[in-house]
Z-matrix of the N, CA and C atoms (Angstrom, degrees):
N
C 1 1.534
C 2 1.506 1 105.32
N 3 1.263 2 118.54 1 136.68
C 4 1.403 3 119.50 2 174.59
C 5 1.672 4 114.99 3 -74.87
N 6 1.271 5 113.60 4 150.31
C 7 1.476 6 115.72 5 -176.38
C 8 1.609 7 108.92 6 -103.95
N 9 1.301 8 115.54 7 -29.37
C 10 1.410 9 120.47 8 -176.75
C 11 1.532 10 110.02 9 -72.76
N 12 1.266 11 115.41 10 140.26
C 13 1.542 12 120.84 11 -176.18
C 14 1.589 13 108.12 12 -61.00
N 15 1.300 14 119.77 13 -47.76
C 16 1.446 15 118.88 14 -174.80
C 17 1.578 16 109.51 15 -69.03
N 18 1.336 17 119.12 16 -26.54
C 19 1.423 18 119.07 17 176.79
C 20 1.584 19 110.91 18 -74.14
N 21 1.266 20 115.04 19 -35.73
C 22 1.510 21 119.26 20 173.74
C 23 1.471 22 112.24 21 -59.49
N 24 1.393 23 116.53 22 -40.43
C 25 1.436 24 121.54 23 174.31
C 26 1.535 25 114.59 24 -65.04
N 27 1.370 26 114.36 25 -39.45
C 28 1.447 27 123.33 26 -175.51
C 29 1.595 28 104.71 27 -65.22
N 30 1.330 29 118.60 28 -42.95
C 31 1.548 30 119.65 29 179.82
C 32 1.452 31 108.90 30 -58.34
N 33 1.422 32 115.45 31 -41.47
C 34 1.510 33 114.22 32 -178.15
C 35 1.475 34 112.13 33 -67.39
N 36 1.341 35 118.00 34 -44.76
C 37 1.391 36 120.47 35 -176.77
C 38 1.497 37 115.90 36 -67.32
N 39 1.411 38 111.49 37 -34.40
C 40 1.459 39 117.96 38 174.72
C 41 1.477 40 111.67 39 -60.01
N 42 1.369 41 115.23 40 -43.17
C 43 1.387 42 117.47 41 -177.59
C 44 1.593 43 112.53 42 -68.08
N 45 1.320 44 116.80 43 -39.21
C 46 1.477 45 121.38 44 176.79
C 47 1.570 46 109.05 45 -62.95
N 48 1.347 47 118.24 46 -40.80
C 49 1.352 48 118.74 47 -176.42
C 50 1.652 49 109.22 48 -71.95
N 51 1.350 50 115.72 49 -36.79
C 52 1.479 51 120.87 50 176.80
C 53 1.506 52 110.64 51 -59.54
N 54 1.294 53 118.25 52 -42.13
C 55 1.400 54 123.03 53 -178.77
C 56 1.509 55 110.14 54 -69.77
N 57 1.341 56 121.86 55 -46.12
C 58 1.380 57 126.18 56 174.07
C 59 1.520 58 112.14 57 -55.56
N 60 1.351 59 117.79 58 -51.36
C 61 1.517 60 120.84 59 -179.23
C 62 1.467 61 106.37 60 -60.57
N 63 1.295 62 121.81 61 -45.02
C 64 1.474 63 117.81 62 -176.53
C 65 1.482 64 110.73 63 -61.26
N 66 1.337 65 121.44 64 -43.65
C 67 1.415 66 124.64 65 177.09
C 68 1.531 67 114.70 66 -60.33
N 69 1.377 68 111.66 67 -40.49
C 70 1.498 69 116.39 68 177.39
C 71 1.482 70 111.97 69 -65.80
N 72 1.329 71 119.27 70 -44.26
C 73 1.451 72 121.53 71 175.19
C 74 1.487 73 116.79 72 -61.14
N 75 1.347 74 114.10 73 -35.65
C 76 1.493 75 118.14 74 175.03
C 77 1.525 76 111.17 75 -64.54
N 78 1.324 77 117.62 76 -40.75
C 79 1.502 78 118.86 77 179.82
C 80 1.528 79 108.42 78 -72.18
N 81 1.309 80 119.69 79 -27.90
C 82 1.551 81 122.93 80 -179.97
C 83 1.448 82 104.25 81 -71.76
N 84 1.363 83 121.10 82 -44.67
C 85 1.448 84 117.57 83 -179.44
C 86 1.532 85 111.53 84 -64.34
N 87 1.334 86 114.48 85 -39.58
C 88 1.572 87 117.81 86 176.91
C 89 1.478 88 111.63 87 -57.56
N 90 1.345 89 115.60 88 -39.79
C 91 1.527 90 121.71 89 -175.89
C 92 1.571 91 107.88 90 -67.90
N 93 1.282 92 117.99 91 -37.69
C 94 1.378 93 124.10 92 178.88
C 95 1.573 94 109.13 93 -65.57
N 96 1.370 95 110.55 94 -48.47
C 97 1.477 96 117.33 95 -175.79
C 98 1.609 97 111.64 96 -64.55
N 99 1.375 98 115.76 97 -30.44
C 100 1.397 99 120.30 98 174.07
C 101 1.529 100 114.32 99 -63.84
N 102 1.335 101 117.09 100 -37.64
C 103 1.546 102 122.26 101 172.64
C 104 1.392 103 106.48 102 -60.79
N 105 1.435 104 120.84 103 -58.47
C 106 1.401 105 122.73 104 -174.74
C 107 1.562 106 114.80 105 -57.99
N 108 1.354 107 116.83 106 -32.49
C 109 1.394 108 124.23 107 177.18
C 110 1.627 109 110.22 108 -64.28
N 111 1.405 110 112.29 109 -51.30
C 112 1.430 111 118.45 110 177.16
C 113 1.558 112 113.83 111 -58.85
N 114 1.366 113 115.98 112 -39.35
C 115 1.445 114 118.09 113 176.68
C 116 1.552 115 111.48 114 -65.77
N 117 1.383 116 115.18 115 -41.48
C 118 1.459 117 117.88 116 177.47
C 119 1.527 118 112.35 117 -60.01
N 120 1.353 119 120.59 118 -31.88
C 121 1.431 120 122.33 119 178.11
C 122 1.433 121 112.09 120 -93.11
N 123 1.351 122 121.75 121 18.26
C 124 1.464 123 125.50 122 174.22
C 125 1.524 124 112.34 123 58.70
N 126 1.280 125 120.32 124 28.19
C 127 1.470 126 122.33 125 -174.86
C 128 1.531 127 106.63 126 -106.26
N 129 1.335 128 114.77 127 91.30
C 130 1.466 129 125.03 128 -176.73
C 131 1.541 130 111.07 129 -59.06
N 132 1.349 131 115.10 130 -45.48
C 133 1.473 132 121.73 131 -178.67
C 134 1.483 133 111.39 132 -56.62
N 135 1.322 134 117.11 133 -55.70
C 136 1.418 135 127.02 134 -179.18
C 137 1.513 136 111.41 135 -62.43
N 138 1.347 137 114.31 136 -38.44
C 139 1.509 138 117.27 137 178.02
C 140 1.467 139 112.32 138 -65.07
N 141 1.304 140 118.09 139 -38.41
C 142 1.533 141 121.75 140 -179.11
C 143 1.513 142 106.43 141 -68.27
N 144 1.289 143 117.99 142 -42.44
C 145 1.536 144 123.45 143 -176.08
C 146 1.562 145 102.56 144 -63.34
N 147 1.196 146 117.49 145 -52.77
C 148 1.487 147 124.11 146 -175.62
C 149 1.581 148 110.24 147 -61.91
N 150 1.339 149 119.22 148 -34.39
C 151 1.326 150 125.87 149 -178.80
C 152 1.550 151 109.88 150 -68.59
N 153 1.394 152 112.46 151 -41.12
C 154 1.472 153 113.02 152 179.44
C 155 1.577 154 112.53 153 -65.75
N 156 1.321 155 114.67 154 -33.34
C 157 1.478 156 120.31 155 176.38
C 158 1.484 157 109.34 156 -67.64
N 159 1.296 158 120.74 157 -44.76
C 160 1.435 159 123.84 158 178.74
C 161 1.622 160 112.48 159 -64.14
N 162 1.263 161 112.44 160 -37.21
C 163 1.497 162 120.97 161 177.53
C 164 1.471 163 106.17 162 -60.29
N 165 1.302 164 120.90 163 -52.98
C 166 1.420 165 125.16 164 -174.86
C 167 1.521 166 110.25 165 -59.97
N 168 1.389 167 116.74 166 -44.74
C 169 1.463 168 121.63 167 178.92
C 170 1.480 169 111.23 168 -63.38
N 171 1.355 170 120.23 169 -39.59
C 172 1.474 171 121.94 170 179.66
C 173 1.498 172 111.38 171 -63.55
N 174 1.442 173 112.20 172 -47.43
C 175 1.472 174 111.40 173 179.99
C 176 1.541 175 112.53 174 -65.04
N 177 1.274 176 119.15 175 -30.85
C 178 1.408 177 117.21 176 -178.48
C 179 1.551 178 109.79 177 -73.97
N 180 1.353 179 116.02 178 -35.03
C 181 1.479 180 116.91 179 174.29
C 182 1.477 181 112.48 180 -63.53
N 183 1.267 182 121.73 181 -34.76
C 184 1.440 183 122.76 182 175.79
C 185 1.489 184 114.40 183 -68.14
N 186 1.344 185 115.10 184 -39.74
C 187 1.439 186 124.20 185 175.86
C 188 1.536 187 110.84 186 -60.03
N 189 1.290 188 117.58 187 -42.44
C 190 1.508 189 124.63 188 -176.63
C 191 1.560 190 110.93 189 -83.57
N 192 1.327 191 117.09 190 -5.88
C 193 1.468 192 118.00 191 179.18
C 194 1.510 193 111.06 192 78.30
N 195 1.353 194 121.14 193 23.74
C 196 1.478 195 123.68 194 -178.76
C 197 1.428 196 107.66 195 -87.06
N 198 1.354 197 120.79 196 -35.97
C 199 1.475 198 119.94 197 174.21
C 200 1.499 199 110.52 198 -136.85
N 201 1.335 200 116.38 199 164.08
C 202 1.572 201 119.45 200 -176.42
C 203 1.593 202 106.74 201 -77.67
N 204 1.292 203 111.96 202 154.80
C 205 1.517 204 121.58 203 179.63
C 206 1.503 205 107.52 204 -65.00
N 207 1.258 206 121.67 205 -34.96
C 208 1.526 207 118.28 206 -177.97
C 209 1.579 208 109.69 207 -73.83
N 210 1.308 209 119.19 208 -32.52
C 211 1.414 210 121.09 209 170.66
C 212 1.561 211 112.92 210 -59.00
N 213 1.224 212 114.32 211 -45.84
C 214 1.480 213 118.96 212 179.18
C 215 1.542 214 109.98 213 -63.86
N 216 1.353 215 117.27 214 -47.54
C 217 1.445 216 121.60 215 -177.79
C 218 1.451 217 110.27 216 -64.40
N 219 1.356 218 121.91 217 -31.37
C 220 1.537 219 125.51 218 174.25
C 221 1.504 220 112.04 219 -67.42
N 222 1.267 221 113.88 220 -45.51
C 223 1.460 222 119.34 221 -179.81
C 224 1.521 223 110.98 222 -64.10
N 225 1.306 224 115.94 223 -50.95
C 226 1.518 225 119.60 224 174.56
C 227 1.538 226 112.88 225 -51.54
N 228 1.384 227 115.42 226 -43.98
C 229 1.390 228 118.91 227 -177.69
C 230 1.460 229 111.31 228 -64.54
N 231 1.374 230 120.63 229 -47.66
C 232 1.464 231 125.96 230 -176.78
C 233 1.492 232 108.02 231 -63.14
N 234 1.423 233 116.29 232 -44.23
C 235 1.584 234 115.13 233 -179.22
C 236 1.491 235 108.91 234 -62.70
N 237 1.342 236 117.35 235 -43.95
C 238 1.542 237 117.73 236 -171.67
C 239 1.478 238 106.74 237 -62.43
N 240 1.341 239 118.05 238 -41.76
C 241 1.411 240 122.54 239 -174.97
C 242 1.559 241 108.63 240 -62.79
N 243 1.302 242 117.74 241 -40.58
C 244 1.411 243 120.90 242 172.54
C 245 1.562 244 117.36 243 -59.68
N 246 1.351 245 112.47 244 -41.25
C 247 1.506 246 118.26 245 179.20
C 248 1.488 247 107.13 246 -68.08
N 249 1.436 248 116.40 247 -47.65
C 250 1.472 249 114.63 248 -177.53
C 251 1.547 250 109.57 249 -64.17
N 252 1.179 251 123.00 250 -23.65
C 253 1.466 252 125.12 251 175.12
C 254 1.539 253 116.15 252 -67.53
N 255 1.358 254 113.61 253 -15.04
C 256 1.437 255 113.43 254 177.57
C 257 1.566 256 110.35 255 -76.56
N 258 1.282 257 117.16 256 -27.09
C 259 1.422 258 118.61 257 178.76
C 260 1.403 259 121.86 258 93.46
């Protein structure tokens, strides 16, 4: 346990951020899975709509420092390839 006042505060804020980041990452994974599910069902309209949502979440995660920009770029690329494969 930390004894210094600022370190006690850092422990609290770190835990809050950890929980927020975990929640955000879970919603990000769900958004990506929704795109893949729509592609698997050959539903182009739903896939594009889900892709837009996933795209926004990926961009927000990069802006907040939750994930790396290359990770987001790779995910966007993979998802767009799957959507374009629907025809």
